[in-house]
C-alpha positions as CSV (number, residue, x, y, z in Angstrom):
1,M,76.1,18.4,113.2
2,T,76.4,22.1,112.4
3,G,73.1,23.8,111.7
4,Y,70.7,26.6,112.4
5,P,68.8,26.0,115.7
6,L,65.0,26.7,115.6
7,L,62.0,26.3,117.9
8,L,59.1,25.1,115.7
9,D,55.5,26.0,116.1
10,V,53.8,22.8,115.2
11,T,50.3,23.7,116.5
12,G,47.7,22.1,114.3
13,R,50.3,21.1,111.7
14,R,50.6,17.6,110.3
15,I,53.6,15.7,111.6
16,V,54.2,12.1,110.5
17,V,55.8,9.7,112.8
18,V,56.9,6.4,111.3
19,G,57.2,3.7,114.0
20,G,55.2,2.4,116.8
21,G,57.6,1.4,119.6
22,T,59.1,3.0,122.7
23,V,61.0,5.8,120.9
24,A,57.9,6.6,118.7
25,T,55.8,6.8,121.9
26,R,58.1,9.4,123.4
27,R,58.1,11.4,120.1
28,V,54.3,11.2,119.7
29,R,53.6,12.2,123.3
30,A,55.9,15.3,123.0
31,L,54.4,16.3,119.7
32,V,50.9,16.0,121.0
33,D,51.9,18.1,124.0
34,A,53.1,20.7,121.6
35,G,49.7,20.8,119.8
36,A,50.7,19.0,116.6
37,S,48.3,17.0,114.4
38,V,50.2,13.7,114.6
39,V,49.8,10.8,112.2
40,V,51.5,7.5,113.1
41,I,52.4,4.9,110.5
42,A,53.5,1.4,111.7
43,P,52.4,-2.2,111.3
44,W,52.2,-2.4,115.1
45,L,51.5,0.3,117.7
46,A,52.4,0.4,121.4
47,P,49.2,0.6,123.6
48,E,50.5,4.0,124.9
49,I,50.1,5.5,121.4
50,D,46.6,4.2,121.1
51,A,45.8,5.9,124.4
52,L,47.0,9.3,123.0
53,D,44.1,9.3,120.5
54,V,46.1,10.3,117.4
55,E,45.5,9.4,113.8
56,S,47.2,6.1,113.1
57,H,47.5,3.5,110.3
58,R,48.6,0.0,111.0
59,R,50.6,-0.7,107.8
60,A,53.9,-0.2,106.2
61,F,55.1,3.3,105.3
62,T,54.6,4.7,101.8
63,E,56.0,7.9,100.4
64,S,52.6,9.4,99.9
65,D,52.2,9.4,103.7
66,L,54.3,12.5,103.8
67,D,52.0,14.5,101.5
68,G,50.9,17.7,103.4
69,A,53.3,17.0,106.3
70,W,55.5,19.7,107.9
71,L,57.9,17.3,109.5
72,A,58.8,13.6,109.3
73,V,60.1,11.5,112.3
74,A,61.6,8.1,111.4
75,C,61.9,5.9,114.5
76,T,61.4,2.3,113.5
77,D,63.9,-0.5,114.4
78,D,64.5,-1.0,110.6
79,R,67.3,1.1,109.2
80,D,66.1,0.6,105.6
81,V,62.6,2.0,106.5
82,N,64.1,4.9,108.3
83,A,66.3,5.7,105.3
84,A,63.3,5.5,103.0
85,V,61.4,8.0,105.2
86,A,64.4,10.3,105.1
87,A,64.7,10.0,101.4
88,A,61.0,10.7,100.8
89,A,61.2,13.7,103.1
90,E,64.2,15.1,101.2
91,H,62.4,14.7,97.9
92,R,59.5,16.7,99.3
93,H,61.7,19.4,100.9
94,L,60.7,18.3,104.4
95,F,62.9,18.1,107.4
96,C,63.3,14.6,108.9
97,V,64.5,13.3,112.3
98,R,66.0,9.9,112.3
99,S,66.2,8.2,115.7
100,D,68.6,5.4,114.7
101,A,71.2,7.4,112.8
102,A,71.0,11.1,113.4
103,P,73.4,12.1,110.5
104,G,71.0,10.4,108.1
105,G,68.3,13.0,108.9
106,T,68.1,16.7,108.3
107,A,66.9,17.7,111.8
108,R,67.6,16.7,115.4
109,T,65.5,16.2,118.5
110,P,67.2,18.0,121.4
111,A,67.1,17.2,125.1
112,V,64.5,19.7,126.3
113,L,64.0,21.5,129.6
114,R,60.9,23.7,130.2
115,R,60.7,25.9,133.2
116,D,58.7,29.0,134.0
117,G,57.9,29.8,130.4
118,M,61.4,29.1,129.3
119,T,62.5,26.4,126.9
120,V,66.1,25.1,126.9
121,A,67.0,22.7,124.0
122,V,70.4,21.0,124.0
123,T,72.1,18.9,121.3
124,G,75.2,17.0,122.0
125,G,76.9,16.5,118.7
126,D,74.6,13.6,117.8
127,D,75.3,12.0,121.2
128,P,71.9,12.0,123.0
129,R,73.5,10.9,126.3
130,R,75.7,14.0,126.3
131,A,72.8,16.2,125.5
132,V,70.7,14.7,128.3
133,A,73.6,15.1,130.8
134,L,74.0,18.8,129.9
135,R,70.2,19.4,130.0
136,D,70.1,17.8,133.5
137,A,73.1,19.9,134.7
138,I,71.3,23.1,133.5
139,S,68.1,21.9,135.3
140,L,70.0,21.4,138.5
141,A,71.7,24.8,138.2
142,L,68.3,26.4,137.8
143,D,66.9,24.5,140.7
144,V,69.6,25.6,143.1
145,G,69.8,29.1,141.8
146,T,73.4,29.0,140.6
147,L,72.1,29.8,137.1
148,P,69.5,32.5,138.0
149,T,66.9,33.7,135.5
150,R,65.1,37.0,136.2
151,R,62.0,38.2,134.5
152,V,60.7,41.7,134.3
153,R,57.3,41.8,136.0
154,P,54.6,44.5,136.3
155,A,54.5,46.6,139.5
156,A,51.3,44.8,140.5
157,A,53.2,41.6,140.9
158,G,55.1,42.6,144.1
159,S,55.3,40.0,146.8
160,V,57.2,38.9,149.9
161,V,58.8,35.4,150.5
162,L,60.0,34.5,154.0
163,V,63.0,32.2,153.3
164,G,64.6,30.1,156.0
165,G,68.4,30.0,155.2
166,G,69.3,27.1,157.4
167,P,72.1,27.0,160.0
168,G,74.6,29.1,158.0
169,D,76.3,27.1,155.4
170,P,74.8,28.2,152.0
171,D,74.8,24.6,150.9
172,L,72.2,23.8,153.6
173,I,69.5,26.2,152.3
174,T,66.8,24.3,150.5
175,I,66.8,24.2,146.7
176,L,63.6,26.2,146.6
177,G,65.1,28.8,149.0
178,R,68.2,29.2,146.9
179,R,66.1,29.6,143.8
180,V,63.9,32.2,145.4
181,V,66.9,34.2,146.6
182,A,68.4,34.1,143.1
183,S,65.3,35.6,141.6
184,A,64.8,38.4,144.2
185,D,64.8,42.1,143.4
186,V,65.2,43.0,147.1
187,V,66.8,40.8,149.9
188,V,66.2,41.8,153.5
189,V,68.8,39.8,155.3
190,D,69.5,38.8,158.9
191,R,72.8,38.5,160.7
192,L,72.7,34.7,160.9
193,A,71.4,34.1,157.3
194,P,73.7,32.4,154.8
195,R,75.3,35.7,153.6
196,A,77.6,34.0,151.1
197,L,74.6,33.8,148.8
198,L,74.6,37.6,148.6
199,A,77.8,37.6,146.6
200,E,76.1,35.6,143.8
201,L,73.3,38.2,143.3
202,P,73.3,40.6,140.4
203,E,74.5,44.2,141.2
204,D,71.0,45.7,140.7
205,V,69.5,43.6,143.6
206,E,68.9,45.8,146.6
207,V,70.3,44.2,149.8
208,I,69.0,45.6,153.1
209,D,70.9,44.4,156.2
210,C,68.8,44.0,159.3
211,G,71.7,42.8,161.4
212,K,69.8,42.2,164.6
213,S,71.8,40.8,167.5
214,A,71.6,40.8,171.2
215,H,73.0,44.4,171.6
216,R,72.6,45.8,168.1
217,H,69.5,46.5,165.9
218,N,70.1,48.0,162.5
219,L,66.3,48.0,162.0
220,T,63.6,47.5,164.5
221,Q,61.0,44.8,163.8
222,Q,58.4,47.5,162.9
223,Q,60.9,49.0,160.4
224,I,61.6,45.6,158.9
225,N,57.9,45.1,158.3
226,E,57.6,48.6,156.7
227,V,60.5,47.8,154.4
228,L,59.0,44.6,153.2
229,I,55.6,46.2,152.5
230,D,57.1,49.3,150.9
231,R,59.3,47.4,148.4
232,A,56.5,44.9,147.6
233,R,54.1,47.8,146.9
234,A,56.7,49.1,144.4
235,G,56.3,45.8,142.5
236,K,59.5,44.2,143.8
237,R,60.1,40.5,144.5
238,V,61.1,40.8,148.1
239,V,62.9,38.0,149.9
240,R,63.2,38.1,153.7
241,L,66.3,35.9,154.2
242,K,66.6,34.5,157.7
243,G,68.8,32.1,159.5
244,G,67.2,28.7,160.4
245,D,63.5,28.6,159.9
246,P,61.3,31.8,159.6
247,F,58.7,30.5,162.1
248,I,61.1,29.2,164.8
249,F,62.2,32.1,167.0
250,G,62.5,34.1,163.8
251,R,59.6,36.5,164.1
252,G,58.4,35.3,160.7
253,G,54.9,35.2,162.0
254,E,54.9,38.9,162.8
255,E,56.1,39.7,159.3
256,W,53.6,37.4,157.7
257,L,50.7,39.1,159.6
258,A,52.1,42.6,158.7
259,C,52.1,41.6,155.0
260,V,48.6,40.1,155.1
261,A,47.3,43.2,156.9
262,A,48.8,45.4,154.1
263,G,47.3,43.2,151.3
264,I,50.8,42.0,150.2
265,P,51.0,38.4,148.9
266,V,53.3,36.5,151.2
267,T,54.6,32.9,151.2
268,V,57.2,31.0,153.3
269,V,60.0,28.7,152.3
270,P,60.9,26.5,155.4
271,G,64.5,26.2,156.5
272,I,66.5,23.8,158.6
273,T,66.4,25.3,162.1
274,S,69.7,25.3,164.0
275,A,67.9,23.5,166.8
276,L,68.0,20.4,164.6
277,A,71.0,21.1,162.4
278,A,73.6,22.0,165.1
279,P,73.2,18.8,167.2
280,A,73.2,16.6,164.0
281,L,76.4,18.3,162.7
282,A,78.0,17.8,166.1
283,G,77.1,14.1,166.1
284,I,74.3,14.4,168.7
285,P,71.0,12.6,167.9
286,L,68.2,14.4,169.7
287,T,66.4,11.1,170.2
288,H,67.9,7.7,170.5
289,R,66.3,4.4,171.3
290,G,66.5,3.6,175.0
291,I,67.8,7.0,175.9
292,A,65.5,9.8,174.8
293,A,62.2,9.5,173.0
294,D,61.4,13.3,172.9
295,F,63.1,16.7,172.8
296,T,62.1,20.2,173.6
297,V,63.3,23.4,171.9
298,V,63.4,26.4,174.3
299,S,64.4,30.0,173.9
300,G,67.0,31.0,176.5
301,H,66.6,34.8,176.1
302,L,64.2,35.1,179.0
303,D,65.3,35.4,182.6
304,P,65.0,31.9,184.0
305,G,64.1,33.4,187.4
306,R,60.7,34.5,186.1
307,P,57.6,32.6,187.3
308,A,56.5,29.8,185.0
309,D,53.4,31.6,184.0
310,Q,55.5,34.6,182.8
311,G,58.3,32.7,181.1
312,I,59.4,29.1,180.7
313,D,58.5,26.1,182.9
314,W,62.0,25.3,183.9
315,P,60.9,23.1,186.8
316,G,58.8,21.0,184.4
317,L,61.6,20.7,181.9
318,A,64.1,19.7,184.6
319,A,61.8,17.0,185.9
320,G,61.4,15.5,182.4
321,G,63.8,13.0,180.9
322,G,63.8,14.3,177.3
323,T,66.5,16.2,175.5
324,L,66.6,19.9,175.9
325,V,67.7,22.2,173.0
326,L,68.4,25.8,174.0
327,L,68.6,28.6,171.5
328,M,69.8,32.2,172.3
329,A,70.9,30.9,175.7
330,M,74.6,31.7,176.0
331,E,74.2,34.9,178.0
332,R,72.1,33.1,180.7
333,L,73.5,29.6,180.4
334,D,74.8,29.7,184.0
335,L,71.4,30.8,185.3
336,I,69.6,28.3,183.2
337,S,71.9,25.4,184.2
338,A,71.5,26.4,187.9
339,E,67.7,26.5,187.5
340,L,67.6,23.1,185.9
341,I,69.8,21.6,188.6
342,A,67.8,23.2,191.4
343,H,64.7,21.5,190.1
344,G,66.1,18.0,189.7
345,R,68.1,17.7,186.5
346,P,71.4,16.1,187.7
347,A,74.5,18.3,187.5
348,T,76.2,15.4,185.8
349,T,73.8,15.4,182.9
350,P,75.9,15.5,179.6
351,A,75.7,18.9,177.9
352,A,77.1,20.4,174.8
353,V,77.5,23.8,173.2
354,V,77.6,23.9,169.3
355,H,79.1,27.2,168.2
356,R,78.5,28.5,164.6
357,A,77.2,25.1,163.4
358,S,77.9,24.3,159.8
359,L,80.5,27.0,159.3
360,R,84.3,26.7,159.0
361,D,84.9,27.9,162.5
362,E,82.3,25.5,164.1
363,R,83.2,24.4,167.6
364,V,81.7,21.8,169.9
365,L,82.2,21.8,173.6
366,R,81.1,19.0,175.9
367,A,80.8,19.1,179.7
368,P,78.4,18.1,182.5
369,L,75.5,20.4,183.0
370,G,77.0,21.8,186.1
371,E,80.2,22.8,184.3
372,I,79.0,23.7,180.8
373,A,78.6,27.5,181.4
374,D,82.1,27.8,182.9
375,T,83.6,25.7,180.2
376,A,82.1,27.9,177.5
377,R,83.2,31.0,179.2
378,R,86.8,29.7,179.7
379,E,87.0,28.6,176.0
380,G,85.7,32.0,174.8
381,V,82.6,30.5,173.2
382,G,79.5,32.6,173.0
383,A,76.7,33.3,170.6
384,P,75.6,32.2,168.1
385,A,75.4,28.7,169.6
386,V,73.0,25.9,170.3
387,V,73.0,24.1,173.7
388,V,72.0,20.5,174.0
389,I,71.3,18.9,177.4
390,G,70.7,15.2,177.9
391,D,72.2,11.8,177.8
392,V,72.1,11.8,174.0
393,V,75.1,14.3,174.0
394,D,77.6,11.4,174.5
395,V,75.8,8.5,173.0
396,L,77.7,8.5,169.7
397,L,81.1,9.2,171.1
398,A,83.6,6.4,170.3
399,D,84.6,5.9,173.9
400,H,81.0,5.8,175.2
401,A,80.1,2.3,176.1
C-alpha cells in the first residue's frame, strides 16, 4: 500500500471494533491504552474484552453502528462481515482497518514500538510479519545503542552514570551500558574501557581521556571527580566509562561519593569484571565440583611483603584451597608467587595468565605457580592481565584426565 502516514489522536473519540476474538482483543487493548472511547460489536466476546470495561454489544454488526465514529476496525473471522464494515465506513467517509485482508481497508495498523517518549510505527507492504521483524530489529538497535537517539534536555537535568564496560570487547558491555554511552553528551573514558564504542559517537560528544595506567596518569582521581561534577552541573549527561565493573578496583565508589557530595544525580551500570570474564574466556572455571568451591579476587598492586594488617593476608590465602584471581599483579607476580609458596601453596599448583582477555590479541599462558612469573616474563606478557591460581586452571584441558 502507498499512502500518507499519520499518528492519530484518538483520545475520547468513538472507535468501533467489529469482532470479539483474539485479534479484536489486541486492537481493543491498544485503543484503550491510547485513550479511545471504544465500542465493540460482536455476537461473542472474549473474556479479556469484558475485563477491559468498554462499551460492547453482543449482536451482529449493522451499518448504523458507525454513526459518530472516527475509525472502524473490522476483525471478525467472516470475510463478508469485514467487507460490509469496510463498505459502510467508505460510505460514511471513515477510515477502516481490515485484519483479514488489508487491501480491502483504507488504513493499516502498523507494528508499533514506544520508547522514551518516541513512537516508531512500521508497515511491511501488507505483510505483518515483515513489519514486526523490522520493528523488533529497530527495538534491538535502540537497546544496544547502535541506533542512538539523543534528546535536548534542560541544564538542570545534568547527571553522571558510572558504566562498567566489561573486559574490553565492545560486544561484552551490557545492553544498558551501550545504550547509556550512546546517549551521552560527555564520556570520561579509562584506558581499559571498550574504546571502540567511541568511534560510534556523534562528533559533538566530548570525550575526555583519563588514561590511567601504572606509570601514567592523564588525570588524577581528584581531577576526574572535578570533571564529572563540572560537566554535570553544566546540564550534561556524563558517562564515566570504565573497564570491567565500576565498583571492583575501579574507584567507582570514590566517584559516586564525590557526585553525591556535590548534589549531582549519579547511577551505576554494572559491568562484567575481568576477574570473571578473563578466566571464562580462557576456558578456566573458577569453581568446579570436587576441585574448588570458592574463589577470591585480590588486587596485586600492593607489596606482598607488607604485614597482613597493612595489606593482603597472603598466608591465609596460601593456606586455603580455593581459586585465587589476581588483578593488577603482573609487576609483582614473582613476589606474590614466592609469598604464596612460602606459606604453603604448592609450587606445582596450576596457574595461568590471561592477557588482554576478549580482544583480538588475547594470550593465555599456563605454568606451575613456581614458574608462572618467569614464563610470563620470557614470553613478554605483561599488563593488562588476569592471573588465576588453582587446580581449576587445567580442569577443562583436553589432555587433563
